[in-house]
C-alpha positions, -999 to 999 in steps of 0.1 A, spaced: -68 6 238 -103 -1 224 -114 33 235 -88 51 215 -100 68 183 -73 66 156 -70 89 127 -59 61 104 -61 23 107 -43 2 82 -51 -35 76 -23 -51 56 10 -69 53 44 -69 69 73 -82 48 110 -84 56 131 -77 25 164 -96 23 183 -79 -5 216 -91 -21 234 -73 -49 257 -93 -72 273 -87 -106 248 -110 -122 219 -133 -113 229 -168 -105 219 -197 -127 199 -227 -113 222 -246 -88 249 -219 -90 265 -201 -61 281 -167 -68 296 -139 -47 277 -107 -41 290 -74 -30 262 -58 -10 234 -70 14 208 -53 35 176 -60 53 147 -37 49 111 -33 61 86 -40 34 49 -47 30 26 -22 14 3 -19 45 31 -15 70 50 11 49 18 31 43 10 31 80 45 41 90 47 69 65 14 83 78 26 81 113 57 101 104 34 128 91 20 131 127 -12 111 121 -23 88 150 -21 54 134 -28 18 143 -17 -13 123 -37 -45 120 -15 -73 108 1 -107 117 37 -116 120 56 -147 132 70 -154 166 105 -150 153 133 -124 150 118 -107 120 84 -104 137 99 -89 169 120 -66 147 90 -54 129 70 -47 160 99 -26 173 99 -7 140 63 1 145 69 13 180 99 34 169 76 52 145 48 57 169 24 32 153 1 15 178 7 -22 180 -22 -36 201 -35 -52 169 -3 -67 157 -6 -104 163 21 -130 164 17 -166 154 38 -198 158 20 -213 128 40 -193 102 71 -172 98 70 -134 93 65 -127 56 97 -123 37 110 -115 3 144 -128 -9 157 -104 -36 187 -107 -57 196 -76 -79 223 -75 -105 244 -45 -114 221 -38 -144 192 -34 -120 175 -67 -130 162 -88 -102 149 -121 -91 124 -122 -62 109 -150 -41 81 -138 -18 68 -160 11 37 -143 26 39 -164 57 19 -150 87 3 -124 65 -22 -149 51 -32 -160 85 -47 -126 94 -85 -132 93 -119 -123 105 -112 -134 141 -85 -107 144 -107 -81 127 -135 -87 152 -110 -81 180 -99 -49 163 -135 -38 155 -136 -10 181 -105 6 164 -119 1 129 -153 16 137 -138 47 155 -112 54 129 -113 85 106 -99 65 77 -92 28 70 -69 16 43 -64 -18 28 -44 -35 0 -42 -71 -15 -10 -85 1 -31 -103 27 -61 -126 22 -85 -109 -3 -115 -118 19 -98 -103 50 -93 -70 31 -129 -70 19 -143 -77 53 -122 -49 68 -135 -25 42 -171 -36 47 -167 -31 85 -155 4 80 -180 13 53 -209 0 74 -198 23 102 -194 54 81 -156 53 82 -139 66 51 -120 40 31 -90 40 8 -84 8 -12 -51 2 -30 -57 -29 -51 -21 -41 -52 -10 -65 -63 -40 -65 -86 -61 -95 -95 -81 -96 -128 -112 -110 -112 -115 -86 -83 -148 -90 -64 -170 -61 -74 -179 -56 -37 -145 -39 -33 -156 -10 -55 -188 -4 -36 -170 0 -2 -141 22 -15 -144 59 -10 -111 63 -28 -99 36 -52 -62 42 -58 -42 22 -83 -13 26 -107 -15 23 -145 -7 -14 -147 -32 -23 -120 -58 -2 -138 -51 -21 -171 -55 -55 -154 -87 -45 -137 -104 -28 -166 -89 -45 -196 -81 -10 -211 -46 0 -221 -33 28 -199 -4 47 -214 -13 83 -210 -37 107 -193 -66 101 -217 -63 63 -212 -63 68 -175 -95 89 -177 -113 61 -196 -101 35 -171 -112 57 -142 -147 61 -157 -149 23 -159 -139 19 -122 -164 45 -112 -192 27 -130 -184 -3 -107 -193 17 -76 -163 37 -63 -168 71 -49 -135 84 -63 -107 70 -84 -70 80 -85 -48 64 -111 -11 71 -106 10 74 -138 46 75 -126 64 105 -142 31 117 -157 16 123 -122 -19 110 -117 -55 113 -128 -84 119 -103 -120 113 -110 -149 117 -85 -184 103 -90 -200 137 -91 -176 150 -117 -180 148 -155 -143 151 -163 -112 139 -146 -84 161 -132 -48 155 -143 -23 163 -116 12 165 -132 44 154 -115 78 171 -115 110 157 -130 134 142 -105 170 129 -110 174 92 -102 201 87 -76 199 49 -73 186 25 -100 200 -8 -88 199 -23 -53 171 -1 -38 151 2 -70 123 -21 -59 121 -5 -25 122 30 -39 94 24 -65 72 6 -39 78 33 -14 68 61 -38 34 45 -42 31 39 -4 41 75 3 14 87 -21 -12 67 -3 1 79 31 -2 116 20 -38 110 10 -44 96 44 -29 127 59 -52 150 38 -82 128 44 -79 134 81 -69 170 83 -91 183 54 -124 166 60 -120 139 34 -122 163 4 -102 153 -26 -88 185 -42 -63 193 -69 -40 209 -44 -40 179 -20 -32 154 -47 -7 178 -62 12 180 -29 10 142 -25 26 137 -59 53 163 -53 62 149 -19 62 113 -31 84 122 -61 109 142 -40 111 121 -9 136 97 -24 
């Protein structure tokens, strides 16, 4: 498998979502009856990888899961979606990452996340996957695994002229500035941009200012997603940013699947950028981003 050249390699997390819906959130020490339950596949990295694979892109996932039911289930999910799993490791030292989510009928939630095996993915595994990383067309990382592991993966790709997309989520206020220098595309949402830059981001003009700050730190291009306002794109060679508007969609589910839907919209957007990066020679254009916004908004 080391001789295979993948279009997209994703280094990131796998999380199993255990979601319960109840009339209200329980108090401390209280047991209440719920009326709906489901298990879902979560993790920003895994979702981005699977969405890209569904678009027909040859993908490989680099991650770590536990030697347990959830881990086996996730590996099968990758295989079912044509994601290569040679670099999906299993460990007995931790369980597969999981999120226990309780949602009330008003859409409010309480979430406990246990990263588990995700945080055990490290440089040893990256070295084993180095042939896949260096031969990839695009590599994508986030921050749901060890920060150092994500940075090392991006540096490996960057040093080998592999295009990189970095999604700094969940954002940390003191992000190592090395991340900016190894990111060909730095893609974040408005709240992440606020945390990283210290600027308030409420509209397109605010996003432009935040994008300029992120570019000053060394990124080649910045995309700031703005929910219903679409997104703002700014490249290092451009003096002004491009606003790519979104389209209005009717919400069909604002309770149980709200967390998964909102997360998946962002992951779908990243996946569409991976698709265009590969098939259109890594050029960020208005039309590529516009299609990514439209597809992400209408997929759900």
